[in-house]
Every structure is written in structure tokens, then in C-alpha cells.
N, C-alpha and C positions, 0 to 999 in steps of 0.2 A: 660559578660553583668550585667548591672546596672537593677534591676528590679525598675520598675515605679510604685509606689502606685497608685491604682484609688482612684479618689474622692468618698468620703461617699456619698451615696445616700438617701436625707432626705425626708420625706412627711411632714414635717411642712408647713404651709401655709405660702407662702412668702408673703413679705410687698404688691406685685402688687395684689394678690389675695384678701389680707385682702381690699385693697383699694376697688378693683371691689364689694366685699361684702357691704361694707361701702356705696358705691355708689347707690347699689341696694335696701338697705334698706331706703337710704335718698330718692330715687326716688318712693318708695312704703311705706313712714311712717307710713300712716294714717292705712294701713291694717296691718302693720307689727306690730303695738301697739295693735290693735285690737285683732290680732291673739295671741298676748303675753297674753292679758287679759285672754282671753279665755282658755289659757292653764293653768294659774294662777287657774281660777275656776275650772277645772277639777283636778288639783294636788289638789286642797281643797276637793274635792269630793272623791278622792281615799285616802284621809287621814283619812277622817270621817267616810266611810262607806267599810271597807277593809276585807277580800281580793276582795269580790266582793259581788253582790246582785244577788237575786234569784227570778226567775220566774218559774210557774210550767212547762214549756218546757226547761227549763235549764237542769234539771235532765237528761232527755232523750239524750240532745246533748252530755252531759259527758258520759253518758252510751254508746253512738255511739262511742265516742274518746276512750274509753277503750275497748270495744268489736269492732274493726273497721273492722272485718271479716264478716260483715252480713249488707245488708241494712236495715235501718228502714223503717217499713211498712206505717209509719203515715207522714214523711216529708223526703225529700232528705239529703243527707249526708255531704253535701258540709261544712257547720260551723262546724259538727264533724270530719272532716278531719283536719280543721284548729286547732281544740282542738288538735287532734293526734298530728300534727307537733310540739305543743307548749308542749306537755305532758312531756319530758324527764325535764323540768324545773321545774315541779312540782310548778306551781304558778298561783293562778287563778288572782293574781295582775298584773303578765305579761300579762294575757289575757286581762283584762279590759284595761291595759295601750296602748295595740296596737289597741283596740276598740277606744281609745280616740283621738290615733293619726289617725285614720280613719275619726272620725268625723273631726278633724281640715284639714284633707287632703280633704274631700269634700268640705268645705268653699275655701280651695286654689284652687281646680278645677273651681269654680264659678268664682272667682277672675281672674285667668288668662285667662279664656276665654272672659269673659266680657272685660277686658283691653286689651288684646292682639288681639282678631278678631273683637270686636264689639267695641274698643276702646273707653269704658266709661272711664270717669275720675274716679281717683282711690278712691275719697270718693264715688261716686255713685257704684261702684262694691263693695265696702267696705260693704256697706249699704245692698245691696244683700245679703252679707253672715251672716248679724248679725242673723237672725231666727235659722241658722244652728249652730252658735257660742255658743248663750248665751241662747236660750230656754232651761229652767230648765228639762222639760222632755225629750229632745235629750240627755241631758248630763246624766239623770238618766238611760236613755235607753243603752248608752255607758257602763254604770257600771253594767248593768245585764248580765248574762252569756244567750246571746241570740244572734241570727244570724241578727237582724236588723242593726247594724251600718254596718257589711260587706256588706250587699245589697243594703244600702244607697249610699256607696262609690262606689260600680259595677255600678249601675243603672247611677248614676250622670257621672261615667267615660266613660261609652256607649255612652251618650246622648254627653258629651264634646268634645269625638273623633270625632263623626258623623259630628257636628257643626262645629269643628276647621278645617276638610277637606273638603272644597268645592268641590274639585274634588278629589275625594278618591280613591287611587291607590288600588291593589288588595291585597297589603301587609299591609295596614292600615284596610281592608275588613277583613283580616285576622285574625289580633288583636282584632277587635269589635266582631267578630265571637267566640273567646275564652272568651273576658268577658263576652259576652252573655251565653256562655255555663256554666261558673263557677257561673253567676247570677243565671240560672235556676236550678243548683245543690244546690245552696243555699236555694232558695225558688222558687217553682215551677210556681209561678206568674211570675217567669221569662221567661218563654215561651211567654206568650202573649208581652212582651216587644219585643223580637225577630220578633215577626209577624209586631209590630208597626215599628220599624227599617228599617224591609225590604218594608214595604208598603212605607215609608218616602223616601227610595231610588229610589224607583220604579217612584214616584211622581216628584223626584227632577232629574231624569233621570240620575242616578250616574253611569250607563253603566252594563253591565252583568259581567264583571271580579269580581270586588268587591263583588257584591252579590253574585256571585258562590262561590269564597274565602270564604265571611262570613258565607254561609250557610254549606259550606264543613267543615270548620273547628269549627264550633258549633255542627254539627252532630257526629262528632267522639267521644267527651268524652261523650256527653248526650247517645248516642245510646250505648256507651261501658256500662256505668252505668244503662242502662233499659236491657242490656243482663245479666249482674251479678244480676239485681233485679230478672230476670226471673229466673235464675239459682239458687237463693235461695228460693224464694217465689211462684215460678210457674207462674208469669205473667209479661209479656213484659210490663214494665210499670215504671215509677218514684217512685209511691207510691201504697198504696191501701188503701186511705182515702178519694179521691176525691168525689165518689159516697156518702159516710158515711156523709161527711161535707155537701154535697148538700142537702142531706135529712135534717138534722139539718137545714137548711135555711127555708126549706119548712115546717117545724113541728109546726109552729106557725099557720099556715092557711089551712094545708092541710086536706081536707074532702074526707072520702073514698066514701060517698054516691054520691059525683059528679066525680069520676073518674073512674067508669065503670070498676072495676077491675072483672076478669071472673076467677071464681073457677071451677077446681082445680088449673089449670096452674099458677096463680097469688098467690097462697097460702101464698108461702114467704112474696110477698108483702103484702097480706093482714095483716099479722102478726105484720106489722109495723104500721097499722092504731092506731091514737090515739083517745081514746074514748070520752076524754072531748070535749066539743064544744070549737070551736076557740078562744070565748070571754071568757073561765073561764082556758084558757092555762098560762102557765108561761109566765112573760113578757120577758125573754130572752131565745132564741133557743138552748143556751148551755145546759139549764136544760134538754134537750132531748138526748145529746150525753155525755157531760163533766163531770156533775154534778152525785155525786155518791149518787142518792136519788131515790124514787120510779118511778119517771118519766123516766129516764134513764133504770133502771133494768127493767120497765116494757115492755119498747122497744126491747132491745139486748138482756136480760137476763143478767146473772152475768158471761158470758164468754167473750172470745176475740172479740172485736167489729171489728178489722181491719183485717179481712180474706178477701181471693178473694172473696169470694162466698157472703159474706155479704155485701160488698162493691158494688159490682154488682148489688145485690137484693135492696140495699138502693137507689143506682142510679138511677135505672128503676123506682123505686115508686117515687122518685122528680120529673124525667123528667115528669111523667105522671100526677103530681099533678100541675107543671107549666103549662102543654098543657091545663089540665082541666079547672083552674082558674088563668088565664092570668093576670086578672085585680087584683086579691089579691095579686100575686107575685110582679107585679109592684108595686102595692102599698107600701109592705114591703121594697121594695128595695130602694123606692122613700124617704120612713122615715129613714133608715138608712143612706142614702147617704148625706140628708140633716142635720142629726144630727151631722155631721161633722162639720157645721159651725156654730155652736152656740157660744154665746160669753162668756157664764159660762161653766163649766165642770161638769155635775153633773154626779150622781154615776151610773155606766154600766158597765158592765152587772150583776154584783153583788159586793156585800162590798169587798170581799177579793180581786178579781181581780182589782178592782179600787185602794185598797191600795198596791198593789204591784208596782204601778208606781210613790208611794209617798216615798220620803226621810224618812228613820225613822220608816218605818213600822214594825209592831211586826212578821210580816208572815216571814220576810226572816231572822231574827236574829235566827232561829232555823230550821236546815235543815229538808224537807219533809222525811218521813220514809214511804215508799211505794215500791211495785214492780216495777223496771225500766224494760228495756227492756231484760237486761241479769243479773242483780242482784238486789240490793236494794240502792233506790236514796242515803241515806245519807251516807252509806259505798262506793259506787261509789265516790260520791264528797270527801271525806275524802281519799281514795286511789289515786286520781287525785292529790291533794293538798299535800298529803303527811303528813297531820296532820287536826286540825281542820279546817273545810271551811265555817263554818254560819257566816253571817256577825256581825261585831263587830262595834258599834257605839262609835265612839270617838270625845268627846267635846273637845275644843270648835269648831272644822272644821263640825260636823255634824249639829251643831245649827246654824252655818251659812248658810249650805245648804239648812236646812229645811226653813228657813226664805225667802232665795233667792228663793225658789220653790214657795211661796205663792206670789211672785210679778213679775219675772221674766218668762214669758210664752208666747207663740204665740197664742192669742185666735182663736177659730174656724174663728171666723169673719173675721178675719184681713186674715187669708189663703182664705177664700172665694174671699174677695177683691182682693188677689192678682190673684187668678183663672179669674175673671171676667176682670181684667186688661190685661191677657193675652188673653181671647178671643176678647177683643178689638183688640189686636195685631195681630190677626189672621184675624179679621174681616175687617181692613184698608188695608191688604195684599192680599185681595181676588185674585187679578190677578194673584199673584204669589202662589196660594194655601196655604197661610199663612206664606209663607216665612220659615225664621228659628225658628219664634216663635212658628210653628205648632207641631214639635216634642217633645220639653218640656213639651208643654199645654195640649197635647194629653197623656204623659205618666202621668203625675200629676192627670189629670182628672181619667185614667184609674186604677191607683194604689189606690184611694178612692172609686171608683166604684165597682171594681172586689170584694173586700171582702163584700161589702152589696149585692151584687149579688149572691155571692156563698157559703157566712159563715155567718158574722154576724159583726155588727160594733164592733171596737175595736180601743180604743186610740191611740194606738202604731202603727196601720195600716195607721195613717195620717201622721205620721214622712218621711217615704220616699217620700211623694210628696212634702214636703215642698222645697229642694233644686230645683227641677224642676219647682215649682210655681215660686221660685224668679227668675230663669234664664227668663222663659217666660216674666214676667213681666219687669225686668229688661231691655231686648231686646226690648219690648213694648216701653218703655220710651226712649230709644236711642237717638231717633231724638230731642227729647224736651231736652237733657243735652248737655253741652259742650263737643265738642269731644275731645278726648286726643290730636290727631293731625288732620290735615284737610284730609279728605277721597281722595285719588287717584283714576282716572277713573277706574282702575281695581276693587278697592274695592267697588266702586258704582256699577258696573255690578254684 
């Protein structure tokens, strides 16, 4: 018998596949060029500020990745798990590279949804991605060892999936539920997003099967994490910080003389009273929680702030303050909410925090040295990297991005105008309860309002709202733009 040799299997792209790719790029050339330029800006960022940039929270995330056997009492471990998966590579450069890809992927989701499902022309959909692709503070956030880039992609992915499937199957509902679970375990504010998505599906009469599938799949990892948290920390929860952080929110106005504290049963809460009158207190609520000065030490002492007992006591105190002084609470929440829409970018909450969002700041070029959850911050960072981990500023790339950041940013006023445009889109679709504009618009507003209501304003809290605000505005303008192709009868329905 004569053996016949089998033809070799090749994985190289065939000319036919290359032809499809070229046709795809030509069909979407405006977005492809824009995406390429945005990727180039990110490469310049990585060259100028390697291996990564650092924020105060960064060190705890790294500690969580190195000591993955215990849940963090302050924030969920979702991003820490991501760092844990990348740990064998010993490269913060790889970490921020994946985060830059997340930023580009967020823009790709927006473009795909607007062109394929809402049939906007390519240039119109590309315009909606510009704030995500080119805002200097978005790019700088991707260069930080922080969970925000992952959170932004997850939230945008959830909204994209829900809007993509007008008639949702239970399988799609399960995928949305899994994404929502990962979102909640990345940042606990993901749980309100879950409630918003479920409410939207109920309004749109999506049916019980996708909703049940969504809730069931979402519940499994979240409840498992909470069970793990209880086994380690003794409390069935995601964190032991929500009550303490809410206390921080009320610290600028809480007046114990108006709260009707009853002693001795409320003695623990009475110890949280701030003796200074409200008009003489710090300008930022963070002074009464995070800052290592006499205000923070006076309130919590010098011990651990995030224990179950302190969290429960601080939370009860904060709720009594809100109930006793609702007008003061609404005033301070409104102040922080509308702070988001200023044209300028004034220094807040303090000089150091403000500088940590700037390229070339001195604070990130030297690793912080304090006790982390299980070790020392600088030693943990160097252990993860396998060598020096402080930010190295390299010219001319750093000079380019420092100048870029002074010019290319999304002012808060523009974000406010996008939200107003989305609100108009909800209003004109009142017969359909806002139509498809409702979900991204409510999510964007909620992501800005939630920190103002439960913690305090911070510039990075605005960025997750940007892609959703762009989506809401673009869908609103859809009827005023020439469509990519005529709508079919089923599309109009």
C-alpha cells in the first residue's frame, strides 16, 4: 500500500480573509483611523510613564493579588483577582496594557451598537466614541493600577448587551447576569446597576425567563463571595466599609445636638460626634476618614477603622444624621453632584489627590511606604513587579502627554450637555417610557449621583458615566442624522 501524505494545515490568513478584513476597514475607515490614533496616544503614555502610575488605592489592590486568600474589608476583590491572574508575568506594564485595551474596547462597543443596532452613520458613531478614546484623564486612569477601566468596560458591556437584544433570550440574560456579578465584585456600586437593569427589563416587558436567568447567574458568584467574606470577617457582606464611608459623607454637616442620641445605648455613636461646628470643619469629608491628621484620629482613634462593629456603628450614626438633617444632606449631595459639571477643574479634595490624576506628578514616582492589608505597600509592589515598580518618567514621551493633558480633556460642562441631550431623548419618548435612551441615561446619572450621595465627589468617579452619556446622546440624535440604511418595518417597531 502506498501511504498518501496529508496536506499540511496552515493557519495563515488566506487572501480571501485579508480581502474581508480590508473591506471591513474600508467600510469603517473613519472609526478605524480614529481608533488607531487613540491606540498611538496610549503607546506614547506607556513609553512616558512606565511601568505604571500609582494611586492611593493601588497598593491595596496589589496586596489583594499577592495575598488572595482573604477578602479585602474595604472594597471587593474583583480587580485584585485580575491582578492575581496576571501575577505570573511580573509586569505592571502588562496590567496597564490590558487596561488600555479595555478603554479601546469600550469605544468599540459604543461604535458597534450605534452602527449595527441604531444604524448611525460611521462618522456619527465615531464622534460618540471620541470622549472615551481621547480624553487625557481617561487615558491617565488606564495607566493607573486601579479598577476603574475594568469597571467602565463591564458597565458599557452590560448596557450594550441589553440594548442589542430587543427580545432577550434567557441565554443572553445569563450572560448579562454574569457580567453584572463581575461588575459588582469589581466595584460595589455595580449592585445598583443590577437593580437598574432589572427595572429596565421589567419596563420593557422582556419576559420572566431572561430576568430569572440574569438574577440567578448574578447571584451565584456574589453570594459565594459574601459567604467567603463571612467565613473570614464574620459578616455576610461584600465589604465592611459602607457604613464608615457613609459616615464620611455626613461628617461635614452632622450635628449631634439635632440627632437625639440616647445614652448610654447610643454611646458608641456619640463618640463619633465632631465637636467643631459645621461652618468650621474641613472643606473635604475625606479629612474625617482617610487623612492621617487630628480630625481622623479624633473620630476613629488610631486603630483599625474597617471592622464590623465600627462599620455598623458609623452607618447607624450616618443614617440618624440624614434623618435628622435631611435638608443639610440634600444640600451637600446637590453641591457635589453639580460640581461634576464645571467647565474648569479646580483642585479637590486636596492637592495630593488632585495631582495623582496628572501626568508627571511627583507622588507616583516614589512608592508609598505604609502597612498594606498583609504587608508593606512598596515591598508588595516590588514583589509583584519582580523589581523596581515606581513610575519612571521618560522624555520626550512624558512631555508630549503632559502637554496633551493640558489641552485634550472632556470638560464637565460638556458632560452635562450630553446628559441634558439624553434627558431630552427620554422626554420625547415618554410614550415608550424613554425608549432605548432610558437605560444609558439613568446609568450615567446614577454613576455621578451615587458617589455624591454615599461618599464624596472625586474626578475619577465621573469617567464611568462618560460612555453611557455619549450613548444616550447619540441615540437621541439618531433621528436627526442620515441613517446608515433605510429602516425596515421590523426595525421601526
